[in-house]
C-alpha positions as CSV (number, residue, x, y, z in Angstrom):
1,X,0.0,0.0,0.0
2,X,2.9,2.4,0.7
3,X,4.2,1.9,-2.8
4,X,0.9,2.9,-4.3
5,X,0.7,6.0,-2.2
6,X,4.3,6.9,-3.0
7,X,3.7,6.4,-6.8
8,X,0.5,8.5,-6.6
9,X,2.5,11.3,-4.9
10,X,5.2,11.2,-7.5
11,X,2.5,11.2,-10.3
12,X,0.8,14.3,-8.7
13,X,4.1,16.1,-8.4
14,X,4.9,15.4,-12.1
15,X,1.5,16.5,-13.2
16,X,1.9,19.7,-11.2
17,X,5.3,20.4,-12.7
18,X,3.9,19.9,-16.2
19,X,1.0,22.4,-15.6
20,X,3.3,24.9,-14.0
21,X,5.8,24.6,-16.9
22,X,3.0,25.0,-19.4
23,X,1.8,28.2,-17.7
24,X,5.3,29.6,-17.3
25,X,6.2,28.8,-20.9
26,X,3.4,31.0,-22.3
27,X,4.8,33.3,-24.9
28,X,4.7,37.1,-24.4
29,X,2.4,37.3,-27.4
30,X,-0.2,35.1,-25.7
31,X,0.2,37.0,-22.5
32,X,-0.3,40.3,-24.3
33,X,-3.4,38.9,-26.1
34,X,-5.0,38.0,-22.7
35,X,-4.6,41.6,-21.4
36,X,-1.1,41.4,-19.7
37,X,1.4,44.2,-20.3
38,X,5.2,43.8,-19.6
39,X,6.2,46.6,-17.4
40,X,9.9,46.3,-16.2
41,X,12.6,43.8,-15.3
42,X,14.0,43.4,-11.8
43,X,17.0,41.6,-10.4
44,X,15.2,40.2,-7.4
45,X,11.7,38.8,-6.9
46,X,11.3,40.9,-3.8
47,X,11.7,44.1,-5.7
48,X,9.3,42.9,-8.4
49,X,6.6,42.1,-5.9
50,X,7.1,45.5,-4.1
51,X,6.6,47.4,-7.4
52,X,3.7,45.1,-8.5
53,X,1.9,45.7,-5.2
54,X,2.4,49.4,-5.4
55,X,1.0,49.4,-9.0
56,X,-2.2,47.7,-7.7
57,X,-2.7,50.3,-5.0
58,X,-1.6,53.5,-6.8
59,X,-2.6,52.9,-10.4
60,X,-5.7,50.6,-10.2
61,X,-4.2,47.6,-11.9
62,X,-6.2,44.4,-11.1
63,X,-3.4,41.9,-11.1
64,X,0.4,41.6,-11.3
65,X,2.7,38.7,-12.0
66,X,6.5,38.4,-11.6
67,X,7.8,35.9,-14.0
68,X,11.4,34.8,-14.4
69,X,12.7,36.0,-17.7
70,X,16.5,35.3,-17.5
71,X,18.5,37.3,-16.3
72,X,15.7,39.1,-14.4
73,X,12.1,38.9,-13.1
74,X,9.7,40.6,-15.5
75,X,6.7,42.4,-13.9
76,X,3.5,41.9,-15.9
77,X,0.4,44.0,-15.2
78,X,-3.2,43.6,-16.1
79,X,-6.0,46.3,-15.8
């Protein structure tokens, strides 16, 4: 029974990685088509989140997303 549970956990982890990879691999063109706008690149995730949060509060954006876009985190905004 432990082997089945372990295999099931590994299967779920693999499925989660595939879904996350598919979302993370979305092209900028598809992101732009769905209402997202690239704003600016940041060296650290912390700075990206700070600016994204400020944009939500100060400029009435509905959502922000910090995505790794080597060599920096790109801040994406959606109104």
